[in-house]
Every structure is written in C-alpha cells, then in structure tokens.
C-alpha positions as CSV (number, residue, x, y, z in Angstrom):
1,X,-29.4,-26.1,-9.6
2,X,-31.0,-24.4,-12.6
3,X,-34.7,-23.9,-13.7
4,X,-35.4,-21.6,-17.2
5,X,-38.3,-18.7,-16.5
6,X,-40.8,-20.6,-18.2
7,X,-40.0,-23.9,-16.1
8,X,-40.4,-21.8,-13.3
9,X,-43.5,-20.5,-14.2
10,X,-45.4,-23.9,-15.2
11,X,-43.7,-25.0,-11.4
12,X,-45.4,-22.5,-9.7
13,X,-48.0,-22.6,-11.3
14,X,-48.9,-25.9,-11.0
15,X,-47.9,-26.2,-6.8
16,X,-50.4,-23.1,-6.4
17,X,-53.1,-25.4,-7.7
18,X,-52.2,-27.4,-5.1
19,X,-51.0,-24.8,-2.5
20,X,-52.2,-24.8,1.7
21,X,-51.1,-21.9,3.7
22,X,-47.8,-21.0,1.2
23,X,-50.3,-19.9,-1.0
24,X,-49.7,-16.0,-1.0
25,X,-45.8,-16.4,-1.3
26,X,-46.5,-19.1,-4.2
27,X,-48.7,-16.0,-5.8
28,X,-46.8,-13.2,-5.3
29,X,-43.9,-15.0,-7.5
30,X,-45.9,-16.6,-10.2
31,X,-46.9,-13.2,-10.6
32,X,-42.8,-11.6,-10.7
33,X,-42.2,-14.5,-12.8
34,X,-44.8,-13.9,-15.1
35,X,-43.8,-9.7,-15.2
36,X,-40.3,-10.6,-15.8
37,X,-41.7,-12.8,-18.8
38,X,-43.6,-10.3,-20.8
39,X,-40.9,-7.6,-20.1
40,X,-38.8,-10.1,-21.5
41,X,-40.5,-10.6,-24.4
42,X,-38.9,-13.1,-27.2
43,X,-35.7,-12.7,-24.9
44,X,-37.6,-14.8,-22.4
45,X,-35.2,-18.3,-23.4
46,X,-32.0,-16.1,-22.3
47,X,-33.4,-16.0,-18.6
48,X,-32.6,-18.7,-15.8
49,X,-33.0,-19.3,-12.2
50,X,-29.6,-20.9,-10.9
51,X,-27.6,-22.3,-7.6
52,X,-24.9,-19.2,-6.8
53,X,-22.7,-22.2,-6.5
54,X,-22.7,-22.6,-11.3
55,X,-21.3,-18.8,-11.4
56,X,-17.5,-18.0,-11.1
57,X,-16.2,-14.6,-11.8
58,X,-12.9,-14.3,-14.2
59,X,-13.0,-10.5,-14.8
60,X,-10.8,-7.8,-13.3
61,X,-12.6,-7.2,-10.0
62,X,-14.2,-3.8,-9.6
63,X,-15.9,-4.2,-6.2
64,X,-13.5,-3.7,-2.7
65,X,-14.8,-5.7,0.4
66,X,-17.2,-3.0,1.6
67,X,-19.3,-3.0,-1.4
68,X,-20.3,-6.3,0.3
69,X,-20.9,-5.1,3.7
70,X,-22.4,-2.5,5.9
71,X,-25.5,-0.8,5.7
72,X,-26.0,-0.6,2.1
73,X,-25.6,-4.0,1.7
74,X,-28.2,-5.2,4.2
75,X,-30.5,-3.1,2.8
76,X,-30.1,-5.3,-0.3
77,X,-30.7,-8.7,1.4
78,X,-33.6,-6.9,3.2
79,X,-35.0,-5.8,-0.2
80,X,-34.4,-9.5,-2.2
81,X,-35.8,-11.3,1.0
82,X,-38.9,-9.4,1.0
83,X,-39.8,-8.7,-2.5
84,X,-37.3,-10.8,-4.7
85,X,-35.1,-10.2,-7.1
86,X,-36.2,-8.3,-9.7
87,X,-33.4,-7.5,-11.5
88,X,-31.3,-10.5,-13.0
89,X,-27.1,-10.5,-13.2
90,X,-25.7,-11.2,-16.6
91,X,-23.9,-13.9,-17.3
92,X,-22.6,-15.7,-20.2
93,X,-21.7,-20.2,-20.6
94,X,-18.4,-21.3,-19.4
95,X,-17.2,-24.7,-19.7
96,X,-19.1,-28.1,-17.7
97,X,-22.2,-26.4,-17.3
98,X,-21.0,-23.4,-15.4
99,X,-20.9,-19.6,-16.0
100,X,-18.8,-16.7,-15.7
101,X,-20.5,-13.4,-14.5
102,X,-20.8,-9.7,-16.2
103,X,-22.6,-7.4,-13.7
104,X,-24.5,-8.0,-10.8
105,X,-22.2,-9.4,-7.9
106,X,-23.7,-7.7,-5.2
107,X,-27.0,-9.4,-6.4
108,X,-25.0,-12.5,-7.1
109,X,-23.7,-12.0,-3.1
110,X,-27.1,-11.0,-1.4
111,X,-28.7,-14.4,-3.2
112,X,-25.9,-17.0,-2.2
113,X,-26.1,-15.2,1.9
114,X,-29.9,-15.7,1.3
115,X,-29.5,-19.3,-0.1
116,X,-31.6,-18.8,-2.2
117,X,-31.5,-19.1,-6.3
118,X,-30.4,-16.4,-8.3
119,X,-31.8,-14.7,-11.6
120,X,-29.5,-14.3,-14.4
121,X,-29.8,-13.1,-18.0
122,X,-27.5,-15.3,-19.9
123,X,-26.1,-14.2,-23.1
124,X,-23.6,-15.3,-25.9
125,X,-20.8,-12.9,-24.6
126,X,-17.1,-12.9,-26.2
127,X,-14.1,-11.4,-23.7
128,X,-14.6,-7.4,-25.2
129,X,-18.5,-7.7,-24.7
130,X,-18.1,-9.1,-21.1
131,X,-15.8,-5.9,-20.3
132,X,-18.1,-3.5,-21.6
133,X,-21.1,-4.5,-19.7
134,X,-19.4,-4.7,-16.4
135,X,-17.7,-0.8,-17.9
136,X,-21.6,-0.2,-18.3
137,X,-22.8,-1.5,-14.8
138,X,-20.0,0.7,-13.3
139,X,-20.5,3.9,-15.1
140,X,-24.7,3.7,-13.5
141,X,-23.5,3.1,-10.1
142,X,-23.3,6.6,-7.8
143,X,-20.8,4.3,-5.1
144,X,-18.3,3.4,-7.5
145,X,-15.2,4.6,-6.0
146,X,-12.0,6.3,-7.8
147,X,-9.6,3.6,-6.2
148,X,-12.2,0.4,-7.7
149,X,-12.3,2.7,-11.0
150,X,-8.5,3.1,-11.3
151,X,-7.9,-0.3,-10.3
152,X,-10.1,-1.9,-12.9
153,X,-8.3,0.3,-15.9
154,X,-5.1,-1.2,-14.4
155,X,-5.8,-4.7,-14.7
156,X,-7.9,-4.3,-17.8
157,X,-5.2,-3.0,-20.0
158,X,-3.1,-5.8,-18.7
159,X,-5.6,-8.4,-19.4
160,X,-5.7,-6.7,-22.9
161,X,-2.2,-5.9,-23.7
162,X,-2.6,-2.9,-24.9
163,X,-1.7,0.3,-24.8
164,X,-3.2,3.0,-22.6
165,X,-4.7,5.4,-25.9
166,X,-6.3,2.1,-26.8
167,X,-8.1,1.4,-23.8
168,X,-9.2,5.2,-23.7
169,X,-10.5,4.8,-27.0
170,X,-12.1,1.4,-26.5
171,X,-14.4,2.8,-22.9
172,X,-14.4,6.0,-24.6
173,X,-12.3,8.1,-21.9
174,X,-10.2,11.2,-22.5
175,X,-6.6,9.8,-22.3
176,X,-5.6,12.1,-19.6
177,X,-8.7,11.1,-17.2
178,X,-7.2,7.1,-18.2
179,X,-3.5,8.6,-17.1
180,X,-4.7,9.4,-13.8
181,X,-6.4,6.5,-13.1
182,X,-3.8,4.4,-13.7
183,X,-1.7,6.3,-11.6
184,X,-4.1,6.0,-8.4
185,X,-4.2,2.4,-9.7
186,X,-0.7,2.3,-8.0
187,X,-2.2,3.5,-4.9
188,X,-0.1,1.7,-1.8
189,X,-2.3,-0.9,-0.4
190,X,-0.7,-1.0,2.9
191,X,-2.7,2.6,3.1
192,X,-5.7,1.1,1.2
193,X,-5.6,-1.9,3.5
194,X,-5.9,0.6,6.8
195,X,-8.9,2.4,5.8
196,X,-12.3,1.0,6.6
197,X,-14.2,1.9,4.0
198,X,-11.4,3.5,1.0
199,X,-14.4,4.4,-1.0
200,X,-15.1,7.6,0.7
201,X,-11.3,8.7,-0.9
202,X,-12.9,11.0,-3.8
203,X,-10.7,11.3,-7.4
204,X,-8.7,14.4,-6.3
205,X,-8.0,13.2,-2.6
206,X,-6.5,10.2,-3.9
207,X,-4.7,12.3,-6.5
208,X,-3.5,14.5,-4.2
209,X,-1.9,11.7,-1.8
210,X,0.2,10.2,-4.3
211,X,1.2,13.7,-5.1
212,X,2.7,13.9,-1.4
213,X,4.3,10.4,-1.7
214,X,6.0,11.1,-5.0
215,X,7.3,14.7,-3.2
216,X,8.0,13.9,0.4
217,X,9.9,10.2,0.9
218,X,8.6,10.9,4.8
219,X,4.6,11.0,4.2
220,X,4.7,7.4,3.4
221,X,5.3,6.4,6.9
222,X,3.7,9.3,8.4
223,X,0.5,8.4,7.4
224,X,0.9,4.7,8.0
225,X,1.6,6.1,12.3
226,X,-1.6,8.5,12.0
227,X,-3.9,5.5,10.3
228,X,-2.6,3.1,13.3
229,X,-2.7,5.7,16.2
230,X,-6.6,5.7,15.7
231,X,-8.7,3.8,18.0
232,X,-12.2,3.2,16.3
233,X,-12.6,5.9,13.9
234,X,-15.9,6.4,11.5
235,X,-14.6,6.0,7.2
236,X,-14.9,9.8,7.1
237,X,-12.3,10.6,10.1
238,X,-10.2,8.6,8.5
239,X,-9.6,9.7,5.4
240,X,-9.3,13.5,6.5
241,X,-6.7,12.2,9.1
242,X,-5.2,10.6,5.8
243,X,-5.2,14.1,3.8
244,X,-3.7,15.5,6.9
245,X,-0.6,13.2,7.3
246,X,-0.1,13.0,3.9
247,X,0.2,16.8,3.6
248,X,1.9,17.6,6.8
249,X,-0.4,19.1,8.5
250,X,-1.0,18.7,11.9
251,X,-3.1,15.6,12.4
252,X,-6.3,15.0,15.0
253,X,-5.8,12.0,16.8
254,X,-8.3,10.4,19.1
255,X,-5.7,8.4,21.0
256,X,-2.3,9.4,22.1
257,X,0.5,9.5,20.2
258,X,2.0,6.5,19.2
259,X,5.9,5.6,19.8
260,X,7.2,6.1,16.0
261,X,8.1,1.9,15.2
262,X,11.3,0.9,14.4
263,X,10.2,0.5,11.1
264,X,10.3,2.5,8.1
265,X,8.6,1.5,4.0
266,X,10.3,3.5,1.4
267,X,7.9,4.2,-1.6
268,X,9.1,6.0,-4.7
269,X,6.3,6.8,-7.6
270,X,3.8,5.3,-5.4
271,X,5.1,1.7,-5.6
272,X,6.9,0.7,-2.5
273,X,10.4,-0.5,-2.4
274,X,10.9,-2.0,0.4
275,X,11.0,-2.0,4.3
276,X,13.6,-0.5,6.5
277,X,13.5,-2.3,10.2
278,X,15.8,-2.3,13.3
279,X,16.6,-5.7,14.4
280,X,18.6,-4.8,17.9
281,X,21.1,-2.7,16.9
282,X,21.0,-3.6,13.4
283,X,19.2,-2.2,10.3
284,X,17.8,-5.1,8.2
285,X,16.6,-3.7,4.7
286,X,13.8,-6.4,2.7
287,X,13.0,-5.2,-0.7
288,X,9.5,-5.9,-1.7
289,X,9.2,-9.1,-4.2
290,X,8.2,-6.8,-7.3
291,X,11.2,-5.2,-7.6
292,X,13.8,-7.3,-9.6
293,X,17.6,-8.9,-8.8
294,X,18.8,-5.8,-11.3
295,X,17.4,-3.1,-9.4
296,X,18.0,-4.5,-6.3
297,X,22.1,-5.2,-7.7
298,X,21.9,-1.3,-9.2
299,X,21.0,-0.4,-5.6
300,X,23.6,-2.3,-4.2
301,X,26.3,-0.5,-6.5
302,X,25.6,3.0,-6.0
303,X,25.3,2.2,-1.4
304,X,29.4,3.1,-1.6
305,X,28.4,6.2,-4.0
306,X,26.4,7.2,-0.6
307,X,29.0,6.9,2.3
308,X,31.2,9.9,3.8
309,X,35.1,10.1,2.4
310,X,37.1,7.5,4.7
311,X,39.1,10.1,6.2
312,X,36.0,12.0,7.3
313,X,35.4,9.1,9.9
314,X,36.7,8.4,13.0
315,X,38.6,5.8,13.6
316,X,37.5,3.5,15.9
317,X,39.6,4.0,19.5
318,X,41.1,7.0,18.2
319,X,42.0,10.0,20.1
320,X,39.9,13.1,20.2
321,X,41.4,16.2,19.9
C-alpha cells in the first residue's frame, strides 16, 4: 500500500539483479527513482509511493469535471503511462494511516485510472499551509477558469469564517478582485451544468452574464432556453450562445426553435429564488431550499399588495356593458 523512495530503489535494484525480459522497464524505473532521490537530497525521506485509495481530499474543490476528462487529461494519462510520474503530488498525513492531498489532483486521478501507485511528497502541513499550497498550484495553472477560482475563494472564505478583506490579504489579492470572484461564485448552477466546459467562460464574460441576470429578470430563462435548444454544440459555441442570450441578442441555434416550457426560474442577484411551473390549469411556485422561512412568509405577505383593486376586476358572471 505504501513504499518509501529508498525502499523502491532497493527493491528495483534487487529485482533488476534477477531480471528477465522486463529488465529494460526496471532500469527505466530505477533511473527515475535515483534521479528523484538526487533531486530531493536531504528531503528524500518525505517521498513515498502510495496507493491512491489511501488519499482523501478535504480541501475546497478547485477543479471542475472537464478537468478530469477529454483530450488534455488523456494526454496526461498517456504521458504517465509511457514515462512515469515525474512530479509528485503534495500530501499531509491524516488519521489511521491515510493522507490528505494539497496539490496534484489530476496526477492523482491519472494514477488511479492507470491502477498504479502515486508518487507523493508528504509534508507536515497545517490547514492554512494546505490552502496556500493549493492556491500556489492554481496560480501556476494556465487553464484555471474564472468560475473555478471564484468558487474556491467563496468556499475558503466560508471555511475560514473571516472577512473578505482578510482573505484577500492572506492570498495577496486586491480586495476589489476578490469581491468580483465572490460575486461570480453565485453564478447559477443551472446554467453551469448545461455548459460542456464551463472553464471556457472567461472572467469578463462571466461578469457580463451576472450583470445581465441582475438587470433583466427574463435573462435566466432566456439563457436556459437557448442552451437547451442546441444540439451537440462545441464548448465555444455554447459560450457564444450564452452571451447572446444573456444580453438579449439574436441567438444562433443549430436546431429548430424550442417551444417555451411552462416553467420559469426566478433569480435575484445571481441566486435562484424558486421555480414557477404550470400544472394543468394552475401555476405552482416552489421555493429554493436556500430561501429561509422568514423570507418566504415576507413574500407571501406582499402578494396582496400586488393584486389590482377589487373594483378593477370583473365579477364572475357580471354583464358586459
């Protein structure tokens, strides 16, 4: 289940001494292990080869589903299969012989998919250090998206239970930049789930969508309808459709215009309040679970104020003049 770097070198040397047709592969593994030991120097004891099943992830999510599939992830799989894992993941020890990951989630998942042990550097890290390492790795990534970064910051703020300005100071961000990310963290999940690759939505475009949602109560349903009407679009085409629908521009569709459904999502400030649905001859409104009972009752109390005066409504069966 686990093997230190020194133990692996000794095992490979012993296996190579009695090698048959697998000698070439053993030599390659041994060369890589020795090179890693030289590079690690006095820290070599921190390097282990572990079963991926021993590793858990307790930090805020910094990766969306498309990061673990598609051409980029397949290329990573093939590289590790052909050349081995050259860059270790970073872990800390947890209870009962398990480990928690700080950085290297795609490498971990690639090793899991290949059914091989993962090379890891195990360091004594507290919670703050784990978050700093995760953030540092994200800063070096070229493919990190606005929405991935936004949701990560929002979850970190919630876990640390500190003010936004303190989060910005801890990670070296301008407070206005963090404020933008926290706003983008409220990007509706109903829209994000319809995108094949939400990482294609850049920060400025995501902000424009949020501004449209805030300014136009019909924008949300318009976006959902436009995305649902597309048939097998590529990710960039979806983002283009999203922007056109959000801003009320003509939407290019590769399918016949869909019949508007008898359903309307009500959104305020990027948060879904509930869903209005036609059921036969009646309309039903279901509040989102995130809406508190106090707000629900306050909305119910306001309903009579929205009704037209009684004398303006014709009585049932009244004669028309």
